[in-house]
C-alpha positions in Angstrom: 122.2 125.1 86.0 123.5 127.5 88.6 127.3 127.7 89.3 129.3 130.1 91.4 132.3 130.6 89.1 134.5 132.5 91.6 135.3 131.3 95.1 138.4 130.9 97.4 139.0 128.2 100.0 141.8 128.1 102.5 144.1 127.2 99.6 144.1 130.9 99.0 146.0 132.8 101.6 143.2 135.3 102.3 140.3 132.9 102.8 139.0 131.3 105.9 136.6 128.8 104.3 137.2 125.1 103.7 135.6 123.3 100.7 133.6 121.1 103.1 132.2 124.3 104.8 131.2 125.7 101.4 129.4 122.4 100.6 127.5 122.5 104.0 126.4 126.1 103.3 125.1 125.2 99.9 123.0 122.7 101.7 121.7 125.4 104.0 120.8 127.6 101.1 119.0 124.8 99.3 116.8 124.2 102.4 115.9 127.8 102.1 114.6 127.3 98.6 117.6 128.5 96.6 119.2 126.6 93.7 122.9 126.2 93.7 124.3 123.3 91.7 128.0 123.8 92.3 130.9 126.2 92.5 134.4 126.6 91.1 137.4 127.1 93.4 139.5 129.8 91.8 142.5 129.9 94.1 144.9 132.8 94.0 148.1 132.4 91.9 148.0 128.6 91.8 146.1 125.4 90.9 145.5 122.5 93.2 146.4 119.6 90.9 146.7 117.3 94.0 143.2 118.0 95.4 140.4 115.6 94.4 136.9 116.6 95.5 135.1 113.8 93.5 134.0 111.9 96.6 132.8 115.0 98.4 130.9 116.2 95.3 129.3 112.7 94.8 128.2 112.5 98.5 126.8 116.0 98.6 125.3 116.4 95.2 127.3 119.6 94.8 129.5 120.0 91.7 133.0 121.1 92.7 135.3 122.3 89.9 138.7 123.9 90.1 140.3 127.0 88.4 142.6 129.8 89.3 142.7 133.6 89.8 145.9 135.2 88.4 147.4 138.6 88.8 148.1 139.9 85.3 149.4 143.0 83.6 145.7 143.9 82.9 144.2 143.1 86.3 142.9 139.8 87.8 141.9 137.0 85.5 139.9 133.8 86.3 141.2 130.8 84.4 139.0 127.7 83.8 140.1 124.4 82.3 143.6 124.6 83.7 145.9 121.8 82.4 149.4 120.8 83.3 150.5 122.0 79.9 149.1 125.4 80.6 150.7 125.5 84.1 154.0 124.7 82.5 153.7 127.5 80.0 152.4 130.2 82.4 153.9 131.1 85.8 150.7 131.2 87.9 152.6 132.5 90.9 153.9 135.5 89.1 152.3 138.9 89.9 152.1 140.6 86.5 151.5 137.7 84.1 151.1 139.0 80.6 147.4 139.1 80.1 147.4 138.9 76.3 149.8 135.9 76.4 147.6 134.3 79.1 144.5 134.5 77.0 146.3 133.0 74.0 147.9 130.3 76.0 144.5 129.4 77.5 143.0 129.1 74.1 145.8 126.9 72.8 145.5 124.6 75.9 141.8 124.2 75.9 141.2 126.6 78.7 139.7 130.1 78.9 140.8 133.3 80.8 138.1 135.7 81.9 138.7 139.1 83.5 137.6 139.0 87.1 135.6 141.9 88.7 136.5 144.1 85.7 135.2 147.3 87.4 137.3 146.9 90.5 139.5 149.8 91.3 143.2 149.0 90.8 142.9 145.4 89.7 140.0 145.4 87.2 140.2 145.4 83.4 138.5 148.8 83.4 141.9 150.4 84.5 143.9 149.0 81.6 142.1 149.9 78.3 144.2 152.8 77.2 146.8 151.8 74.7 145.9 148.0 75.0 144.7 145.6 72.4 142.1 143.6 74.3 140.3 142.2 71.3 140.8 138.7 72.6 138.4 139.4 75.5 134.9 137.9 74.9 133.7 137.2 78.4 134.1 139.1 81.6 132.8 138.7 85.1 129.5 140.6 85.2 128.4 140.2 88.8 130.8 139.9 91.7 129.6 139.4 95.2 132.5 141.4 96.7 132.2 144.5 94.6 132.5 147.8 96.4 130.4 151.0 95.6 131.0 152.1 92.0 132.6 148.9 90.8 129.5 147.2 89.5 128.7 150.3 87.5 132.1 150.3 85.9 131.6 146.6 85.0 128.2 147.4 83.4 129.8 150.2 81.4 132.5 147.9 79.9 129.9 145.2 79.1 127.6 147.7 77.3 130.5 149.4 75.5 132.1 146.2 74.2 129.2 143.7 74.0 130.8 141.2 76.3 129.1 138.2 77.7 129.0 138.1 81.5 129.4 135.6 84.2 128.6 135.7 87.9 130.6 134.7 91.0 130.5 135.4 94.7 134.3 135.9 95.2 133.6 134.1 98.4 136.4 134.2 101.1 133.9 133.4 103.9 131.6 130.5 104.0 128.3 132.5 104.0 129.3 134.3 100.8 129.2 131.3 98.5 126.5 131.6 95.9 125.7 135.2 96.4 126.3 135.7 92.6 126.3 132.9 90.1 126.2 132.0 86.4 123.0 130.4 85.0 123.8 128.0 82.2 121.1 126.7 79.8 122.9 123.3 79.7 124.3 120.8 82.1 127.9 120.9 83.1 129.8 118.0 84.7 133.5 119.0 84.4 136.0 121.8 83.7 136.1 120.9 79.9 132.3 121.3 79.6 132.5 124.6 81.5 135.1 126.0 79.1 133.0 124.8 76.1 129.9 126.5 77.4 131.7 129.7 78.3 133.1 129.9 74.7 129.8 129.1 73.0 127.3 131.2 75.1 124.0 130.3 76.6 124.7 131.7 80.1 124.0 134.8 82.2 125.0 136.3 85.5 122.4 136.0 88.3 122.1 136.9 92.0 121.2 134.3 94.6 117.8 135.8 95.2 116.8 135.1 91.5 117.1 131.3 92.0 114.0 130.8 94.2 112.0 132.0 97.1 113.2 131.8 100.7 111.2 129.5 102.8 
């Protein structure tokens, strides 16, 4: 199963894409022979509890899950499995959320917090290792479709040094970017709880869109 674990719709202030447009583009890519089973909306500094994409997902055959991307003391983190309990314990809107506390709160609330684009200059985990206890990190974003020159290499260095498991996500802010990087799971996923379970237990790898099939 191929899921893009990092995308931003117009609910994020720097994105131009609607969820409906992402779904239509997934259809275009499928017609070209690519496999995309779904994506996770990881909106900046918030979580859309009031948005329900069940009908759209059912009609399109595209799994649509929700998450968040938070600004923390140790760079950006993607949070999957967000619950109201967790949102009450962590101020998602705050720039500078304590990363260690975030990871522990996620674990206690049945969620998982994963460093986003860890090699990114300024806001990636790579910048924050000196003097920090980051033993709680197990998974990081391996492939990010918006990485700039040098950032992928830094992510690779972290993964090799610490033995992290790695996910993939497009970091799409434009419609045509969805699916450029994804995570391949060896099991089916139908909701956020199963996503968290599989991220914790393994059985996934980061892939690029071109690995999922031949263009027709």
